[in-house]
N, CA, C and O of each residue as an XYZ file, in Angstrom:
360
protein
N       0.855     -1.175      0.000
C       0.000      0.000      0.000
C       0.899      1.236      0.000
O       1.826      1.337      0.804
N       0.624      2.160     -0.894
C       1.390      3.402     -0.914
C       0.576      4.516     -0.246
O      -0.546      4.291      0.207
N       1.154      5.707     -0.193
C       0.523      6.826      0.506
C      -0.821      7.203     -0.115
O      -1.785      7.468      0.603
N      -0.887      7.226     -1.429
C      -2.137      7.592     -2.103
C      -3.250      6.613     -1.768
O      -4.384      7.016     -1.507
N      -2.926      5.334     -1.775
C      -3.921      4.314     -1.439
C      -4.342      4.426      0.025
O      -5.518      4.266      0.352
N      -3.384      4.700      0.899
C      -3.686      4.871      2.325
C      -4.625      6.047      2.527
O      -5.620      5.936      3.244
N      -4.315      7.167      1.902
C      -5.163      8.364      2.015
C      -6.568      8.068      1.517
O      -7.545      8.446      2.163
N      -6.683      7.400      0.385
C      -8.001      7.088     -0.184
C      -8.813      6.209      0.756
O     -10.006      6.445      0.950
N      -8.175      5.192      1.343
C      -8.906      4.298      2.255
C      -9.333      5.000      3.539
O     -10.447      4.797      4.021
N      -8.450      5.822      4.088
C      -8.803      6.553      5.309
C      -9.939      7.533      5.015
O     -10.880      7.646      5.800
N      -9.855      8.234      3.898
C     -10.909      9.179      3.523
C     -12.237      8.460      3.344
O     -13.277      8.968      3.763
N     -12.215      7.300      2.734
C     -13.445      6.532      2.526
C     -14.057      6.077      3.850
O     -15.271      6.154      4.037
N     -13.212      5.603      4.764
C     -13.713      5.091      6.046
C     -14.183      6.195      6.983
O     -15.120      6.000      7.756
N     -13.528      7.366      6.915
C     -13.861      8.437      7.855
C     -14.838      9.456      7.299
O     -15.519     10.143      8.060
N     -14.914      9.560      5.979
C     -15.770     10.568      5.376
C     -15.106     11.931      5.251
O     -15.734     12.879      4.780
N     -13.838     12.045      5.666
C     -13.105     13.303      5.528
C     -12.588     13.437      4.098
O     -12.341     12.432      3.432
N     -12.423     14.662      3.626
C     -11.868     14.862      2.281
C     -10.420     14.356      2.204
O      -9.673     14.411      3.181
N     -10.051     13.870      1.032
C      -8.693     13.349      0.844
C      -7.632     14.400      1.147
O      -6.557     14.066      1.646
N      -7.919     15.660      0.853
C      -6.929     16.712      1.101
C      -6.632     16.864      2.592
O      -5.484     17.064      2.989
N      -7.684     16.765      3.413
C      -7.479     16.854      4.863
C      -6.730     15.636      5.377
O      -5.826     15.765      6.203
N      -7.094     14.466      4.899
C      -6.431     13.242      5.335
C      -4.953     13.297      4.948
O      -4.085     12.936      5.743
N      -4.672     13.747      3.727
C      -3.282     13.838      3.260
C      -2.490     14.808      4.125
O      -1.335     14.540      4.457
N      -3.101     15.937      4.497
C      -2.427     16.914      5.348
C      -2.093     16.311      6.708
O      -0.975     16.468      7.200
N      -3.052     15.628      7.313
C      -2.816     15.004      8.619
C      -1.726     13.947      8.515
O      -0.852     13.883      9.378
N      -1.760     13.124      7.484
C      -0.749     12.084      7.303
C       0.631     12.706      7.083
O       1.618     12.221      7.635
N       0.710     13.768      6.289
C       1.985     14.453      6.055
C       2.549     15.036      7.344
O       3.744     14.919      7.614
N       1.685     15.666      8.140
C       2.137     16.244      9.413
C       2.598     15.135     10.358
O       3.622     15.277     11.025
N       1.854     14.040     10.417
C       2.253     12.906     11.260
C       3.638     12.407     10.867
O       4.493     12.205     11.729
N       3.863     12.207      9.574
C       5.167     11.696      9.123
C       6.277     12.688      9.418
O       7.357     12.292      9.855
N       6.029     13.977      9.185
C       7.056     14.988      9.441
C       7.387     15.088     10.922
O       8.558     15.191     11.289
N       6.373     15.058     11.776
C       6.611     15.124     13.217
C       7.361     13.882     13.715
O       8.197     13.979     14.614
N       7.062     12.726     13.134
C       7.770     11.502     13.492
C       9.248     11.625     13.119
O      10.123     11.288     13.917
N       9.522     12.102     11.917
C      10.910     12.277     11.471
C      11.621     13.316     12.335
O      12.774     13.119     12.720
N      10.942     14.415     12.641
C      11.539     15.452     13.488
C      11.917     14.893     14.857
O      13.004     15.172     15.363
N      11.030     14.109     15.457
C      11.301     13.528     16.772
C      12.489     12.570     16.704
O      13.363     12.604     17.570
N      12.524     11.726     15.690
C      13.636     10.783     15.544
C      14.950     11.520     15.304
O      15.986     11.125     15.838
N      14.918     12.586     14.506
C      16.130     13.361     14.223
C      16.685     14.026     15.477
O      17.894     14.226     15.593
N      15.805     14.366     16.412
C      16.273     14.995     17.649
C      16.586     13.973     18.739
O      16.905     14.346     19.868
N      16.495     12.682     18.404
C      16.869     11.639     19.354
C      15.731     11.113     20.202
O      15.960     10.279     21.078
N      14.520     11.571     19.971
C      13.365     11.106     20.742
C      12.764      9.851     20.109
O      12.886      9.628     18.905
N      12.122      9.047     20.933
C      11.374      7.899     20.444
C       9.936      8.340     20.166
O       9.452      9.313     20.744
N       9.265      7.616     19.276
C       7.853      7.885     18.977
C       7.090      6.607     19.286
O       7.264      5.590     18.614
N       6.243      6.667     20.310
C       5.484      5.500     20.753
C       4.018      5.716     20.416
O       3.404      6.687     20.857
N       3.466      4.803     19.630
C       2.050      4.853     19.286
C       1.422      3.597     19.887
O       1.556      2.502     19.341
N       0.741      3.769     21.009
C       0.195      2.635     21.739
C      -0.749      1.831     20.859
O      -1.621      2.383     20.187
N      -0.559      0.526     20.877
C      -1.367     -0.366     20.066
C      -0.814     -0.549     18.663
O      -1.316     -1.384     17.910
N       0.223      0.223     18.291
C       0.822      0.107     16.964
C       2.293     -0.264     17.054
O       2.711     -1.278     16.496
N       3.092      0.554     17.758
C       4.503      0.237     17.896
C       5.327      1.436     18.301
O       4.805      2.504     18.619
N       6.644      1.227     18.279
C       7.583      2.253     18.727
C       8.669      2.448     17.674
O       9.314      1.493     17.241
N       8.858      3.708     17.269
C       9.952      4.092     16.391
C      11.071      4.634     17.272
O      10.818      5.421     18.185
N      12.292      4.223     17.008
C      13.431      4.737     17.754
C      14.650      4.734     16.838
O      14.603      4.211     15.725
N      15.740      5.322     17.321
C      16.978      5.303     16.559
C      18.025      4.520     17.334
O      18.040      4.525     18.565
N      18.889      3.855     16.606
C      20.030      3.149     17.200
C      21.274      3.596     16.448
O      21.221      3.873     15.249
N      22.366      3.663     17.144
C      23.633      4.106     16.548
C      24.345      2.909     15.941
O      24.604      1.923     16.631
N      24.659      2.988     14.665
C      25.439      1.956     13.985
C      26.892      2.409     13.984
O      27.207      3.504     13.516
N      27.761      1.580     14.499
C      29.181      1.923     14.596
C      29.817      1.936     13.209
O      29.317      1.312     12.273
N      30.925      2.654     13.099
C      31.693      2.641     11.852
C      32.212      1.219     11.641
O      32.528      0.510     12.596
N      32.295      0.817     10.371
C      32.779     -0.532     10.086
C      33.405     -0.580      8.707
O      33.192      0.291      7.864
N      34.181     -1.625      8.511
C      34.812     -1.831      7.211
C      33.858     -2.606      6.313
O      33.102     -3.462      6.772
N      33.909     -2.290      5.032
C      33.100     -2.998      4.044
C      33.953     -3.169      2.793
O      35.028     -2.582      2.671
N      33.459     -3.975      1.879
C      34.206     -4.221      0.653
C      33.294     -4.002     -0.544
O      32.157     -4.472     -0.559
N      33.795     -3.282     -1.554
C      33.069     -3.107     -2.801
C      33.335     -4.360     -3.628
O      34.475     -4.612     -4.017
N      32.314     -5.134     -3.895
C      32.493     -6.431     -4.531
C      33.053     -6.345     -5.943
O      33.849     -7.196     -6.341
N      32.650     -5.328     -6.708
C      33.107     -5.225     -8.089
C      34.606     -4.969     -8.184
O      35.274     -5.483     -9.081
N      35.132     -4.172     -7.253
C      36.549     -3.788     -7.329
C      37.391     -4.427     -6.236
O      38.618     -4.321     -6.250
N      36.738     -5.086     -5.293
C      37.412     -5.688     -4.138
C      38.115     -4.638     -3.268
O      39.006     -4.968     -2.485
N      37.709     -3.384     -3.413
C      38.289     -2.294     -2.636
C      37.653     -2.258     -1.251
O      36.437     -2.395     -1.109
N      38.494     -2.073     -0.226
C      37.987     -1.986      1.142
C      37.718     -0.525      1.473
O      38.548      0.345      1.207
N      36.532     -0.258      2.066
C      36.164      1.100      2.448
C      35.711      1.093      3.900
O      35.446      0.037      4.475
N      35.626      2.269      4.480
C      35.119      2.411      5.849
C      33.782      3.134      5.785
O      33.689      4.244      5.261
N      32.757      2.499      6.319
C      31.445      3.126      6.415
C      31.393      3.897      7.724
O      31.690      3.348      8.785
N      31.021      5.158      7.652
C      30.986      6.014      8.841
C      29.872      5.577      9.786
O      28.897      4.948      9.374
N      30.036      5.920     11.050
C      28.988      5.670     12.036
C      27.766      6.506     11.665
O      27.901      7.626     11.173
N      26.577      5.959     11.901
C      25.351      6.673     11.550
C      24.191      6.140     12.380
O      24.290      5.096     13.025
N      23.098      6.879     12.348
C      21.886      6.463     13.049
C      21.014      5.638     12.116
O      20.938      5.908     10.917
N      20.361      4.636     12.675
C      19.393      3.833     11.944
C      18.049      3.958     12.638
O      17.980      4.105     13.858
N      16.985      3.899     11.854
C      15.644      3.925     12.424
C      15.210      2.487     12.681
O      15.377      1.606     11.837
N      14.655      2.277     13.857
C      14.207      0.951     14.270
C      12.713      1.029     14.592
O      12.245      2.019     15.153
N      11.977     -0.009     14.237
C      10.553     -0.066     14.573
C      10.277     -1.378     15.282
O      10.642     -2.448     14.794
N       9.633     -1.291     16.434
C       9.224     -2.486     17.168
C       7.703     -2.466     17.220
O       7.096     -1.585     17.829
N       7.106     -3.451     16.572
C       5.649     -3.525     16.508
C       5.069     -3.922     17.863
O       5.677     -4.690     18.608
N       3.894     -3.393     18.172
C       3.184     -3.742     19.401
C       2.680     -5.178     19.304
O       2.481     -5.691     18.203
N       2.473     -5.827     20.445
C       1.981     -7.217     20.424
C       0.680     -7.390     19.647
O       0.487     -8.416     18.995
N      -0.217     -6.403     19.706
C      -1.473     -6.521     18.974
C      -1.225     -6.557     17.465
O      -1.924     -7.261     16.736
N      -0.238     -5.804     17.001
C       0.106     -5.820     15.575
C       0.737     -7.168     15.214
O       0.402     -7.764     14.190
N       1.636     -7.631     16.051
C       2.305     -8.907     15.781
C       1.310    -10.073     15.739
O       1.461    -10.993     14.935
N       0.303    -10.030     16.602
C      -0.707    -11.091     16.604
C      -1.497    -11.119     15.297
O      -1.852    -12.195     14.816
N      -1.771     -9.968     14.727
C      -2.534     -9.911     13.471
C      -1.695    -10.264     12.258
O      -2.231    -10.746     11.260
N      -0.378    -10.035     12.323
C       0.499    -10.255     11.183
C       0.952    -11.711     11.071
O       1.408    -12.130     10.007
N       0.837    -12.465     12.120
C       1.316    -13.859     12.134
C       1.027    -14.600     10.872
O       1.374    -15.775     10.752
């Protein structure tokens, strides 16, 4: 499911115009990214938790050239689904 399909389904179920639903979804995504960028976790009860974890710098190899490179340390986004979500996805 992509964003357009999500917006259409939410608009159909709620009766709100697609433009309003799209605005709310855009704000939700932006606020989630903003919170993660500032180091905060985003917990949505009954859905799951978004958080960041630090990935250490490490060596890697470019397979085509066999050249060894160093990948810099960086943050990764992690999502842990709530038990109710996991039960439905089984």
